[in-house]
N, C-alpha and C positions, 0 to 999 in steps of 0.2 A: 807334664801334659796339661794344657789349658782346658778347663771345662766350660762349655757355653752355658749361659744362664737362660733358662726357659721359664717364662711366667704364663699363668693362665688367668683369663678374665672370665668370671662367672662361676659360681658354685652351685649351679643346677646339677642335674644328675649326670650330664656329660662331664662337667668339670670335676665332680666328685669321683667319677670313674677314673679320670686321668690321675688324680691325686692319690688314688688307691694303690697304684703300682709305680708311680714316678715321684721322686723327691723334688717337687716343684711348689713354689708359692702360688696360692689361688687367691685372687682379689674379687670380693663380692660386694655389689652395690648395697644390698640390703643388710639388715641386722642378723639375718638367719640364712642357713643353707637351704637348697631345694628349689630355688627359682620360683616359678609359678605353681609348683607342686608342693604346697605346704598347707597344713591345717592350722586352725586357730580356734579360740573359744570366745563366745559372747554370752554372758549370763548362763553359763553351763552348756549351751548348745555348741556342738562342734561343727565348724564350717570349713570349706576349702577356699583358698585365695582365688583360684581360677575356676571355681565350680567343681563338679565331680571329676577327679583325676584318679582313675583306677589303673591297676597294673595288669594289662592284658598281654597275651602272648608272651614272648620272651624266652630266652634260652633257659632250659631247666636248671643249669648250674647257676645262672644269675638269680633265679628265684630261690634256689637253695641258699645262696649267700645272703640274700635279703632276709630269708626266714631265720637264719642263724643270728642275725643282728636284732631283728624285731619279728616276733612270730606273725606270719601271714595267715589270713583267713581267705578262703576261696569261695566264690559265688557263681551261680549259674545265672546268666543275664536274663532279666525280665524287663522288656521295654515294649513300648507301643507308640503308634501314632494316635494323637488325641485331637479330635476336631472341635475347635472352640466355636465354630459356626460364624466366624466374623467376616466371611466372604460370601458373595451371592451363591457361588457354586457349592458351598458347604453348609448352608443354613440348615438343610434337612438332616445333616449328620451331627448337629450340635450335641456335644456331650458324649459322643461315641468313641470308644477305644477300639483300635484295630491292631492286633499284635504285630510286632516288628519281626521280619521285614514285611512291609505292607503288601508287596507283590506276591508274597507266599501265602497270604491270608485274605485273598480277594472275596471269598464267600462271606466274610464278616461285614462287608459293605452292603450285602443284600444281593439277591440273585440277578436282578437286571443290571445293577451296577457292576457286578463281577463279570458278567458276560460282555458288557460294553468295554470294560477295561481290558479283558483278555483279547478281544478282537482288535482293538486299537493297538495293543502291544505287538500282536502277530503281524499286523500290517506294517508297523514301523520296522520290524526286523527284515521285511522284504525290500526295504529301501536300501540300496547299495551305496548311497552317498556317505563319504567319510566325514565324521563330525570334526569341527575345528574348535568350537567353544564348548564349555561345560553344558550350556543350555542345549546345544545341538546333540551332545552325547546323551544327555538325559532323555531327550525325545526319541532318539534312535533306539535306545535300550528299553524304555518303558512305555512309549507311545503317547500320543496327544492326550488321551483321556486321563491317564494317571498323572501326567505332567500338569495338566490344568487343575486337577483335584488336589494334588499333594506336592509333587517334586518342584514345580516352578514357584509356587508361593512359599514353600519352605526354604528353598535356596535363595529366593529374594531376600528373606530375612537373615538366613545363615551367612550369606556372603555380602550382605548390605548392598545388594543389587549388582554385584560384580559378575555373577554367573553367566551373564550374556556377553562378557568381554574376555574372560579368562579361559585358559586351556583346561581341558578335562584333567582331573587330578584325583588320585586315591580311589580308583574304581572298586577296590575291595571293600570300601565302606558301604557300597550299595550292591550286594551280590545278586546275580541273576542267573538262574538256570531254568530254561523254558519248561522242562518237565515238572519242576517244583511249582512254577506259576500255574500250570494247567491243573496240577493236583490240588493246589490251594484254592482254585476257582470252585472246585467241587467238594471242598471240606476236608481234604487231606493235607493239612497245613504242616509246615516245617519251620520251626524257629531256630533250629540248631545250625545256623549258617552265619557267616560274617566273622570279622577279625576279633570280636570281643565276646564270643559265646560264653567263655569263662574268664573271670578276672579275679585278681587278688587285691588285698588291701591290708596294710599293717594294722594289727589289733589296736594299737594305741595312736594311730594317726600317721600321715605321711611325714609330718615334721619330725617325729621321733626317729623314723628311718633315716631321714636326711642328716639329722644331728649325729646319729651313730656313725654314719659314713664319714662325716666331717671330723669326728674326734681325733683320728690319727693324722689328719691332713695338716699341712701348714697353711691355714686359711686366715685371711684378714677380712673383716666385715666392715660395712659402711665405708667401702672404698669404691666409689663410683668414678669410673674413668671419664674424664671430660676432654682430654686432648692427648693425642699420640703424635709424637714427632718421629716419623719413620727414618729420617736421616740420622738423627742423634740417637734413635732407639730409646726414647724416654716416654713413659706414660705419666701424665699428671692426673691427680685425683681431685674430687670436689673439696676435700679438706685441705688442699694446698700442698700435700705431699707428692713426691715423685718416686719413681723407681726405674732403673735401667734394665734392659734386657738384650739378649742376643737373638732370641727367638720368642715370638709372642703367639700363643694359642688362644683364640677368642671363641667363646661359646655364646656370646651375646648376639642379638639379632644383627644380621649382615647389614641392614640399612643403618642401624645405630653405629656400628663399627665404622662405616664409611663416613658418617657425619662427624664422628670423633676425629677422624683423620682429616677433616676439613673438606671432604668431597660431597658437598650438599647436593649438587646436581645428580650425581649417580645414586645417592641415597633415596631419591624419589622415583627411581626408574620402574620399580615393580610394585604392584598393589599388595596391600595386606588389610586384614580386618582386626579391629580392636573389639574387646568384649567387656561389657558392663555386667557384672555378676551381682544380682540381688540375693543375698542370703537371708532366709527367713526362719525363725522359730515360730511355729504356729500351733493352734489348737484346731483339730479337725472336726467337721460337722458329724453328727451321729447318723451317718448313712453309709451304705455299702459302696456307693459311688466314690466317696472320698477315700475309702480303704481298699483301693484297687491292688495294692501290693507291687506296682511296677517300680523299677529302679529309676527310670527316667522316661519322659514323654517327649516325642517330637511334635511340635505344634506348628502347623502351616498357616494358621489363619487367626491368630489372636488379634484382637482390635488394638491392643496396646503395642504390639510389635515384637514380643519375645518369641523365640523360636524353640526353646527347650525349657522344660521344667524337670528338675531332678529331685529325687527323694533320697538324701543321704540316709535317713533313718529307716527306709525300706531295705537298704543294703544291710545296715546293722543298727540295732537300737542303741548302741553305744554312742551314736551321734547325739542322743538326747540327754539332757541332765537327768540325774538319778531320780529326782522327784517327778519327772515327766516321762520316765522310761517305759512308755506304753505306745508303740507305733500305731495302735488302733485309735488312739485318742489325740496324739501329738505328732508333730512332724518337724524334721529339720530339712529344709528345702533350699534349692538354688534355682534361680530364674535367669536365663541368659538373653542379652540383647547384643546384637552385632552392629558395629559402626565402621564406616570406611576409615582406614588409617589416616590420622591427622584431623579427624572430626570429633574430638572429645566433647561431649555435651557439658554445658555449664551446670553449676550446682542447682539452679532453679529447675532445669529440665530433668535432672536426676531425681529431684524431690517429687516432681510431678509424675514421673514414671513409677516411682515407688508407690505413690498413692493409687494411681490408675491400675497398677498390677494387682495390688491387694484387692481392689474393688472387683476386677475382672475374675480373679481366682475365687472370690466369694460368690460372684454371680454364677460361676460355673459349678459351684458346689464342691470345690476342691479344698477350700479352707474355711474356717469359721472366724477365728480371731488371730491377728498377728501379735505375738508376744515379744519378739525381738526382730529387728531389721538392721542389716548392715550391708554396705556396698563396697565392692572392690573393682578395680579397673585394671585390665590387662592390655597394655598398649599394643603389643604385637602378639596376637593370639593365634591367628591363622594366616599363612603366607600363600600367595598365589603367583602365577606367572602368566603372561600373555602368550597367545599362540606363537610358536616359533622363536620365543625369546631365548637368548643365550646369556642373559645378564648374569645369572648366578655363576656359570662356568667362567665367564670372562672376568668377573670381579674377583673370584677366588684365585684364579691364575695370576692376576695382576698383583694381588696381595702377597702371594707366595714369593714373588720376586723381591718383596721387601722383608722376607722372613716373618710374615704374618699369616697365620693359618686359621681360617674361619671354619668351625666344625660344629657338630651337634644339630639338633632339630632346627634351631633358628639361624645358626651360622651357615647351614647348608640350604636354608630356605625351603624346608620340606616338612613332611609330617612323619613322626614316629613316636612311639610310646616311651614310658619311663624306663622299662627294662632294656629296650633297644638303645636308648640314649646312654644308659649307664654302660652297656656293653661296648658301644662305640668309644666311650671314654677309656675303658680298659685297653682296647686295641691301641688307641693313640698314646695312652700312658706307657704301654709296652714299647712303642716306637721311641718315645722320648727317653725312656730308661736305657734303651740300647744306644741311642745317639749320645747320651751322656758319657758313655764309655769309649766313644770314638774321638780322636784328637780334633780340635777345632779346625775348620777349613775343609774337612773331608765329609762333614755330616750334612745330609739333606733331610728331607722328610717326605714320606709318601702322602699323596692326597687321599 
C-alpha cells in the first residue's frame, strides 16, 4: 500500500498541533517554533515578539495538556481605556483611565458625559439600518457619542484606517448588553465580560511551551518556502533545498501562500494590517498614576499614533530581570502601532517613533526612564475582509484542488487564539493520520 507524503508549512501553534498527532515533517521559516507567539529576552527583560499574546478561552483539555508540558498561571483581566488627550474631543480627559469595557463604565467619564453617551447609544439602537462596514457597525451599536470619543479614533489606529472599508468582524471583542450599559452609567459597572476575562500564560514564557510541543515533532527550522510548483508538487526553500509532497498543509498567511505559488494578483485581494511592536524595559515614576496595575491599555488618541500599551510585568513580575523585580518601580512594556499591509516603515521612521513614544509616555507620566528598547515587526498581524467578499472561500477551494490546504488563523484569514489554533491543528492532524492509513487515490481531506 502506497503512503501519501503530507508536509506542513509553519510551526506556529496550528502546525505544532498537527505534528502532535500526525507523523509529518513541519518546515518553519524561523529558527524557533511558535510563530509570532514566542518570548525572548533583552538584558534580562522578557518580551514577546508580537506583543502580549495570552492564552484566553480554549478547551479545558487543551489547557490541561499545555499545563502538563509547562505549568500555566492564570490571571483575571485588568484593562482600561486610557485617554492621552491628543485629540480635541479628549483633551479634557487627558490622563484618565476608564475600566474596560468602556461602555460598561460610563460613569467614570463623569455624569454629563455618561448621560450623553447613553442617550446617543439608545438612539443608535433605534436605527434599523443594517451596517455594512465596521465603522457603521460600531456606530449602530455604540452610538455617535462614544464612536467620536473612543471607537472611531481607536479603530482608525488599530486598523490603520481600514475600519471604514472592511466588513464588521469579531463582534465578541466589543461586548454589548444594554442593561449593563445602563447599570454602568449609574455606577454599577461590570468588567467580567468579553472573550478574555480570564487568560493563562506559561510560567517560563511562550517560547518554552512552543519548544516543548516541538520536541517530539519532525521539525525543520530556517526553512522559508520561496516557491511552490503545484504541478510537480515540489517546495523550494530559501536555502536552495527542495522537498516533494503529495499533500501540502499550509499554516502561513494565505496571501503569502498565494505569492509563493506565483499568484501575485490574488495575493493582494484582501487587506491586512501589520504591527510594529516597541518593547520597552523602563523605570517607572514615583506616582500612583504610573502604578495603575492594568495589564493593557487601549489608547484612542496618542499623538504618536500607537493604539495599545501593554504591561507584561503587571501580568507577572517574572517579565522583569531579577535585579529589577519590583513592578511598582520597573516595567516590561509593549507599545503597538498598526500599518496597512505592504507599508512597512523605513528604519529612520521607526527610530523616530521610538523616540517620540518614549517622550509621550514620559509626558503622560507613565514612564520615567527607558532602560532597554527593542523593536519587532509582524508583517501579517490582523486580517480583514471587504463587505461581501468570498475571496477566502474561493482561494481555499481553488488550492484544495491542487492538494494544498490553507489552515490556521492566518491560513483561514480569521482571528483565533493560541489554544483554539492548537486545537484546530489537533483535528487536522487526526485527519491526516487517518488518511495515512488509506491507500493513495482514495484519500481526500475535509475543509
